[in-house]
Each structure stands twice: as C-alpha cells, then as structure tokens.
C-alpha positions, 0 to 999 in steps of 0.5 A: 478501521483508522478514524480522524474526525477532523478535530485533531484526534486520531483512532483505530476501531474494529468494526463488526459485521453488526456495526458495532464498533470497539477501540483497538488504538486511542490514537494513529501517531504514525503508519498504520496497515494491518495484517493480510490475515487480520491478525496484527496491527502495524505502526511505524512511527519516525524519529531522528534517523530511525523507525519504530515498528509496534506490532499489535493485536488487531482484536484488542490492541495489546503490544506484541512486540516492537523494534527500532529500525534505521532510517527512515521505514515503511511496512508494505505488507503482512502476513502470519507473523511476517513482513516486508519492510522498505527503507531509505536513509540507508535503501533497502528493503527486508523481511521482518519475523516478528515472532523470533525478531530476525530480519533477512535482507531482499535487495538494496533498494528502497521497497515502496509496494509489496504483496506477500500473496500475489508475490511482487515487490516494487522498489525504487532504483537509479537509473543512468543519469540519477533518473528515478525509476522502479523496478517490479521483481517477484517477492520470493525465489530467484526475485526475477525483474519483470518490469522498469519503469521510469514514468509509473508507480504501483499501487495495487496489483491482481490477486494472481500478480499479472496485472497492476494498478499504476500511477505517475512515478513523479506526482504532485497534488491530485491523481487524476489518471491511472493506468491499468498494466501487465506486470512486464509492462503492457498498458492495458487501460488508463482512466481519467477523471476530472476530480481525484482518484483516491485508494484502490483495490483489486476486486479480481485478477480483471477488474479493479475498485476504485475511490473517485472523488468528483466535482460534488460527488464520491463514488468507488467504480469498477474498472477492466480493460474497456470501461468503468462503472458504478459499483457504489452510491454516490455519496458525500458532497464535494462542493 
C-alpha cells in the first residue's frame, strides 16, 4: 500500500496478514500501480516530454526493468508481466511486455482505463465539434466498440466486464454522484451523497464497493441496482 503521512514524505509498504509491514519503496515519485497478480509494482514518473516507467518486484522493491516513453504515459492495468498503457502527446494506447521489453499498439486514442481480466478498455476520443467523448471497447480480439459516451467516464468494471461504475466525464472538484451502467450504455442506477465519493471496486458482477466521505464520517458502502448499504464501520472524523 502507498503511505503518505502528511509530512511531505511517502512510501510503499507490503502488509502481511498479521498486520506487520515491510518497506518496498522509500519514496513515491509518480503514479503507482500494483499488477493484478500482485507480483510487480509499476511507477510512472513524468518528465518534460517523456515518462519513465519503472517496474519493481512487489515483495522486495528490487528494480526489475524500466523504460522511457514519449509523452505523458500512465499504466492502466498489468498482469503476468504485461501492461496496458495510455498516453497523450502523442495520444495512443499500447501494450508493454516487461519481460521482452517489446510494445504493441492497441489504438491511436488516449486510453484512460483498462481491465485486463474483464477485457475492457476506455479511451478518450474526439467527437464532431471537438467534444470530448469516451469509447468503451474490448481489449482483445477485434476490439469491438461497445459504447460511446460524451457524459460518462469509466471508473471500474465488474469482473465479467458487463457493468461499469462511472462518473461525469467532466468533473471539477469533489465527486458527489456516481452511476452504474451496462457496458453498452444502459443506466442501471445513480448514487448521490451530500459529501463526496472516493475509490470504488467491484465486489461481484452485481455489487460495487465505494468509499463515501460524509460531512463527518467516512465509510465503505455496498451498492447494487436497487440500493446501497453500509459495508464497513464508520471511521474518522470529517469535521
């Protein structure tokens, strides 16, 4: 897990089942992502006109490999030594095999979300009139376009890829509304809070866990099509 205690320092620590921690990285310099299999830790650091992506052993923190890419690059998902990366300036989405250090192009759009297990990719595309929109496609095979939306952006997808947690494509400030859609764009539910929502992750193909920040307390809520319920104790004090 990433730790930022608030004093300007940061680190990544491995947490054992008994709660003990082991340092993996003593400093977080950019965006970090743990591969789905838990074996590799990716860090993308932006520089002028390029991005340096470093791969480390998630257990020891030892450097496995690294590479410099053109433009602003983010690691969207990774598993089994393969990563999906989205980039701007220039826009593109591509795969990177960290073992062979080879890349392969997926499309010429800026990918912003990927789930390898669910076979889903979301990319920013230009619509008529230069309106920002997003395409949801399959990640493999013929990469079929499933849904295009100029209002919703994908945050997380169910394990089978058929349901999506989304937020407004254009967001300025705290997020107070999230929605559940099918991967073909049919809205199933909308969730609202007087506070704001944080990270969300699918618990099953039908329910999603979302961090909800209230005016005074924080909790994880479990949401389905019909309703939400508290899935954790209320923690902390927001005021």
